[in-house]
C-alpha positions, 0 to 999 in steps of 0.5 A, a space after each residue: 756517338 763519342 761526342 754524345 757520350 762525353 757530353 753526357 758524362 760532362 752533364 752528369 759530373 757537373 750535375 752530380 756536384 751540385 747536389 753535394 753541398 759540403 764539397 766545393 764546386 770549384 774542384 768539379 767545375 774544371 773537370 766538367 769543363 775539361 771533359 766538355 772541351 775534350 768532347 768538342 775537340 774529339 773528332 769521331 773517325 770510324 773505320 770504313 767497315 764500321 761507318 753507316 752507309 746510306 742504303 740505296 737500292 741497286 739500280 737493277 732492282 726497279 728494272 727487274 721489278 718492272 720486267 717481272 710485272 710485264 712477264 706476269 701480265 704476259 703469263 695471264 695473256 698467254 695462259 688464256 690463249 693456250 686455254 682457248 687453244 685446248 691446253 689445261 691449266 697446271 696451277 691448281 689455284 688458277 685452274 677453275 678461276 676467271 680472268 679476274 681471279 687470275 689477275 687478283 692472285 697474280 697481282 697479290 703474288 707479284 706484290 708479295 714477291 716484290 715486297 720480300 725482294 725489297 726486304 731481301 736487298 737490305 740484307 743481301 743486295 746481290 741475292 735480291 738481284 739474283 732472286 729476281 733474275 731467277 723469278 724473271 727467267 722462270 716466268 719467261 720460260 712459263 710464258 714461252 711454254 704457254 705461247 707454244 701451247 697456244 699455237 697448237 
């Protein structure tokens, strides 16, 4: 970044001197050359906190995404079994729907959840992992509740 600034200044200084015909170019040429030489010799060293880091997804997130998808699938299955055993659907969006509607709603909600978790990890990695862990735990509790209702 610093090199680009120095090189830009060198080009501006060298370019600006050619437009003035009455001034001698010999006095500006060494200045432009000195700036270019200084820019080439200057090594950009940033402190560790200012250096750009490569954004790498935390390794746990894809595993949590897969677990979330599997739990959503188990939720559909266990809900259908519980409904067949006489339980009632508590979610008003899914209460009067078919299996295809349930799968479409769960798929859209799951995709939106993963999309927003992906956006969240870029700003707060630990927060995204905690979010997905909480959602996985909640969905696992719902699946367990459905399985319990299916056994009645």
